[in-house]
LODRENLO-488178 format. One record per residue: x, y, z of N, C-alpha, C, O in turn; residue in one letter. Coordinates in steps of 0.05 Angstrom, whole numbers, plus 5000, padded with zeros to 4 digits. Last residue first. Layout:
N
XYZXYZXYZXYZa;...
//
This chain:
277
107557593385107557503409104357433407103257323426e;113257603334109657563336109757423362111057223366g;117257543321116657833319113557853330112158043332a;120457103327119757213350118857463344119457643360q;122456983278120756823288119456893311117556753318r;126057383260123157453259121757203263119757193250e;130657743291130157423292126257483281124457593294d;134258263263131458113280131157783274131457653254p;141258283265138958303248136258083267136357873279r;145158343307145658463286143658503261143958673243a;141958373373143158253350142958363316140958443304l;143058433446142158523408142858333387144458143390g;145558083474144158213478144458453456146258623455v;147457383481148057603470145157773472142957653472r;148657033541146857033518147657383502148157573516f;150956833594151556813566150956853546152156743528g;148657063633147856753627148956663598148256483583q;150057483640150357353658150257133652151556963665r;145757733605149057713596150457573619152757553613s;141357593623142157513594144857503589146157353575a;141357973670140457683673141657563648143257393654e;141258493643143558373654143658133669145758073680a;136058453615139058443591140758433626141658203624c;131858443653132258193635134658173620135557953613l;133558973676134658683695134658423678136258243681s;132659293640135159293648136259053667138558983673e;126959173638129059093613131759163625133459033613t;124859363685124659113675126759013657128058803660v;126559963670126859763698127559493682129659413671g;124160113625126160053628127760013648130260023645d;118560033644119959873626122359753627123159523629l;118360463685117960133692119260103670121760123674l;118360923638120860903661119660653676121560663691a;114160733608117160733600117460713619117160493627p;109860823650110960573637113460573627115060413636f;108661343677110561233680110660953673111560813691r;107262013639106261723636108761533649110861533636w;107562473631108562373656108362123656109461993674g;106962523567110162623579109962473610111962343617t;101762503572103262283560106162283576107262113591l;099962963567099262893588100962613589101462533612n;101263223514102563263537102663123559104663123573d;097762993486100562833486101962903505103662753516r;091862803517093762943490095862833506096162693526d;089162573552087362713546089662783514088562803492k;089961863601090862143577089162313561087162183553m;086561633623086561913631087162093619086462323619e;086861093592084661283600084761583604083461753591g;092760993633092361043595089761263590089961503585l;092060823681092561053679092661223645092761463638t;093460243670089760363673089460673668087560773655g;097860223660096060123633093960273635092660393618l;100059993717100060373698098860373673098760603664s;098559633725097159683737097760093715096560293707s;103459303691100359263688098059423704095759383697l;107859503717106659633689103959533680102459663665l;107059353766107559603766106059603733103759693728d;108358743754104758923764104659163761102459263754g;113458823746111658743726108358793725106758843707i;115558923789115659093776113459073746112359243731q;113058403831112858693825111958893812109859013812n;116758113791113658033797112358243810110158293799r;121658003801120158293773118058213775116758243754l;123057673829124057913832122358013815121758233825r;120757213797119657273824121257553833119957663851r;123557143757120357123758120357303782119957543780g;129156903780128057143765125757343760125857583758l;126156443793128056633819127956963797126857173803t;119856253776123156233780123456463794121856623803g;115356353757114756153779118156203790118556183814q;113256713716114156753738114956673759115456813779l;109756313677112956473672114156603691116556633686a;105256183702107356053697109356163692111156103708t;102256753720102756493737103856323727104256173746a;102556943665104357143691104656873715106856803724l;099556723627101856653623103456683650105156513658l;094256413635096456343662099356423660101156333674q;094456143564093256283583094956253619096656083623k;098456253525095856363517093856323542091756453542r;103456123542103456253526100256343529100056573538p;106055843598104155803585102956073572101756233586d;112955503611110455833608108555713595109055523581f;117655323640115555203617113755503629113655643650q;124455613652121555423667119955393644121255453624i;128755883659128455543645126655363650126555123653d;129456303655129456163701130255833685131555643694d;129356543622131856583631132356413650134556343660l;123356383606125756303587128956343602130756183596l;120656703645119956493641123656263629125156103639g;121757313623123157183647122856843654124556733667a;120857233577123557243580125057153603127157043607l;115157273583116757003576118557003578119356783581k;115057793605114357563622115257333612116257173628a;116458083567117858163587116857893605118557813621c;112158033529115257913530117157963549119457873547r;108058253557107758023555111157953545112257783559t;109358783557108458683582108958443573111058373583v;109358913500111358893518112358743545114458643554l;104058803488105558663491108458683496109958483495e;102259283514100859033535103558803516104758643530i;104759653486105059623524104159403528105159273546a;101659653445104659563444105159563478106359373488v;096659863458097659533443100559503447101359273452r;097460263484095760043497096559773481096959553489a;098460583438100660553457099360293470100560083465i;094060453403095660383397098060393420099460203421m;089960853435090160553437091560313421090860083421l;092661373435093261243461091660873464091860713483v;096661643388095161473388094361343419095961173426d;101861933400100162063417096561933405094462063409g;106461983370104662063352101462103371099562223363a;110061963411110462123391108062203380107362443379v;108561323429108161593448108461853428106361993430l;109461133379107361143392107261333407105961533400c;115961153398114761293377111661313367111061483350q;116360873442116761093440116261233413116461483413q;115160423417112760543441114060813438112560993430l;119160253383116060233378114360413391112460533381a;122560073426123160343417120360503395119760733392r;120759663447121159863458121460183449120960403459s;122059333398118459383406118359673425116659853423r;127259263407126459393385123959583383123459803374r;127459013463128959193452128259333425129059573424l;125458523444122958703463125059033458124059243451l;127558323399125258413398124258533416122158663411m;131358153437132758293415130858533408131258773408d;129457723461130757963478131858223459132958423468l;127757423429126157503444127157803460125958003468k;132657253414130457323389128757503406128257723398g;135957023452135957293444134557363419135457533404e;130756533472132056843492133557073481133257293491i;130856313425128356443433128556653449127356873448r;135856113419134956273402132156403405131356583390d;137655833472137956103457138056283445139056513448r;133055443466132855553486134955863476133856083474r;135355153420133455323416132655523442131755753437v;139055043442140055213423137455323413137355543401s;138554583487139554893493139855093472140855313478e;135554203447133854383472135954773480135355013479a;135753893413136754083410135754373432135554613430q;132753483437135753383427137253663425139553683433k;127853673438129353643457132453583460134053633478q;126353823382126553943402128253843430129954003439v;126453323362129153433361129253703376131353813382w;122653023370124352953387126553123383128553103397a;118053103343118153333366120753263381121353383402v;117352733313116652993302117253243315117053473307c;117852223341120252353318118952653312120752813306d;112952223361114652243376117152343358118252553363a;108852233317109052443331112052433345113452633341f;112051673295111351853284110852203301112352393295q;110851133325113251353332112951653315113651863327h;109350723294110850863285112451043297114551123288g;103151063336104550843309106350873296106051073282p;101751183389103251343369104351073356106050923366d;097651393440098951253416099051343399097551513389r;098551803486096051543483096851363462096751123470l;103852243508103452033482099951843489100551713509i;102952853524103052713535102452423516100052403509v;106853463511104253293503104952953509106952843501a;110453863513108253743535106853533539105953433560n;110453993456112653913474112353843498114353743507g;105354233451106853953439109153873446109753643439y;105954663472102654503472104754253470105554113489t;109755003475108754913497106354673498105354553518y;111154933418113354893435112054793462112654583472l;106355273400107854993395109154813414108354603423y;106855703430103955613439104955293428104555093442t;111455973408110955843446108455703443108255533461d;115255803362112155873365111955773392112255533398d;119455653315120155673351117655873367118256063383l;118055503278117855803284119455783299121355933297q;118954963291121255053274120455403278122355553281r;114054863309116654793323118355023309118855243319l;110854983263110455233291113255103303114955283307g;112654563231112854803221112355023239113155243234r;110754173255113154193257114054463241116454533240d;105254123249106654183285109654243277110954363294i;103854143199102854363210105354403242106454603251e;105853643199108053793179106354093190107854293190g;102453233220105053303233106153573213107953693225l;096053713240097153523217100253433225101053613241s;089953513276092353723264094653473242094653233235t;084253473303086653353285088053553279087153783277a;081053483375082253613355084153443330085753273340y;076753493431079353343413078753543385076953683378y;075853483509074953673471077053483455078753343467h;070953283545072953173526073253343495072053353474v;068753313610068253473585071253403574073353443586q;065152693640067652983638068053003613067852823595r;061152383641060952633664063352793656063653023666g;062651903605062251923636063052143657064552143677e;064452513573064452173571065252173597066952293610i;062252973516061852853549062952603550062552453531e;065053193466063953103482064153053505066253103518v;067153673424067353673452066153483451065053493429e;072554033373069953883383070253733415072353693428s;074654593366076054303379072154243381070254373388p;076455053331074655083355074654713343074554613321r;080155293295081555363327078655233338078255343359g;079955303247079055553256079755553287080055753301s;080654653239082554873228082255183236084255323233g;076254503261078454523272080854623266082754673281w;070854343247071554793256074554683262075554873275t;069453943200070553993223070954263227071354413208m;068753783141067453853159066653963195064654013209g;075153323147072353463128070253523144069653353161a;079253183180078553383185075653513162074653733163s;080652643145078152683180078452903185077252913207v;082252833096079752693100079252693130076952763137v;086653233116085353273103082053083101079953203103e;090052923138088553023158086753213140085253363153y;091752483108090452393115088652593128086352543132l;095952923087094452763059092152673087090352843087s;098753163124096953313111095153093097092653123098t;099152503173099452673162097952863143095552793141d;096252613251096952533222097952613203098252853206c;093752683314095652773297096452573265097352353269i;089352953359089752663331090952753319090052953308v;089253143423090453193398090752903377092052703381a;085253313472086653093459086953143433084953193419i;083553533540084653553510086753293491088753163496d;079753443586081153293576081753483552079753593544i;077553943636077653903610080453653610082353653626d;077653893705078754013689077553733668076953493674s;077253833762074453933750074953973713073154053698g;080953783790079253503787077453533768076153353757e;085854093751084954033777082153793764081653703742h;092954183723090854153727088154043754088853913774c;098154263707095954423719093954473718092754683715l;100253873682100453763715099054033721098554053745g;100853833626102853943632102853983670104754093683t;096053483604098753473599101253533617103153383622a;092453803634092753603647094553413634094953193645v;092154253605093054233626093554013642095054023662s;095354063533092554233555093954143589095954013594g;093953463511095653773506093553853539091853763555v;095152783491093152963521095653143507097753073498v;094052413425096152513448094352743473092152833466v;094251963375093052143402094552183417096352023423f;095451873313096351863338095052043354094852283348s;093551493256093851703280095151653303095751433312l;094751053225096451253215095951543232097251743228r;091950573240094550593238096650863225099050863220e;087050843231087250813263090950823260092350993270l;082450973207085251063187086950983209089051093206h;077750923214078850633192081950793179083150773158a;076351173260076450873262077850733238078850513239s;075251693240078051613263078151323257080351233248f;070351853233072151973224075751873226077751963215c;066551423268067151453247069951543230071351393218p;070451273330068451473319068951373298070951233296l;073651013356071750853363070351003339068950853325a;078051293381078451123363074651033349074451003325m;075151553428075851693397076651503380075851553357l;073551193462071051233451071751483426070151593411h;078450953482077150843468074850943444074450863421t;081151513496081851403473079551153459078951143435l;077551603541077451753522077751633496076051633478c;079351113574076651153569076051303548074251213533r;083550993585082450813588080250903580078650723578g;086951493575088351313562084551033561083650933541k;084351823610083951863581084851663563083951633540a;084551563662081751643645082751743613081251683595f;088951643668089251463669085651383653084851193639e;090852213666092152113644090251833646089851753623l;086652273712086552413686088052283667086752213647l;091152003750088852043753086852083729085351893727r;095652373748095152163736092151983738091751813720s;092652963757094352903732093652633733091452583724q;092052823815089552833798090052873775088052853761c;097652743828095752483834092852563814091752383801e;100253183831100352933807098952773814099252573800n;096853483859096353523837097453323821096353263800m;099053313907095853263904094753253872092953113861s;104352893897103453153920100253083898099652903882n;107952263922106452423908104852653910103452623931m;
//
């Protein structure tokens, strides 16, 4: 076992032996334990942790109970509660099975990564395991939908970039360009069939595979070219901007690899599940 796995194992043991006991005793949870699942998410669940990592725990229940346990909390706005247990920072929040199911079926990258990699501490009636089971059972079709949808959206949004260049709005150009770099990185991860963190360390996690390593310098060049946007004073300057040509090269490689693996390049209609990044 390598040092990272040893670290992960120790933190998971701490979560199960110390954190779970603490959370189960909290008044907002203690009266409902037979309807609550506790799972570790974040870096400790995925193994991207270190000795100083915080521990993130999601408390999962049906929608009606969520309304009860979340009263007065900030979880709905994306702000977990914090507590220190034996010197270790622990973040926790509650969410509903329905919310997780909606996110998974929308093929939301964050939900797939967060809950697809969650480590179960306690799961009465296997409610959480049952909620996410279909993702594992349909892994290939889920991957296909994600790759084909994202690749099609990359092509469509590349055309949107061209429209932005004609309009000459530098700030809008920058927004679309960053979106396109994000889409390229995610596609590389999916085509390499590796897990990636869509919120943190995207480039570090998505570009670990064979295709990702091959494209790493080109994606780095895309990011570098973004820095030159501030020098563009008018539309005439934009004609010499390197980003579109660099993007074409990355896109061509992604399309070629997708075709090689048997995926469709270009859909008759967009998969709206992949519209947001």
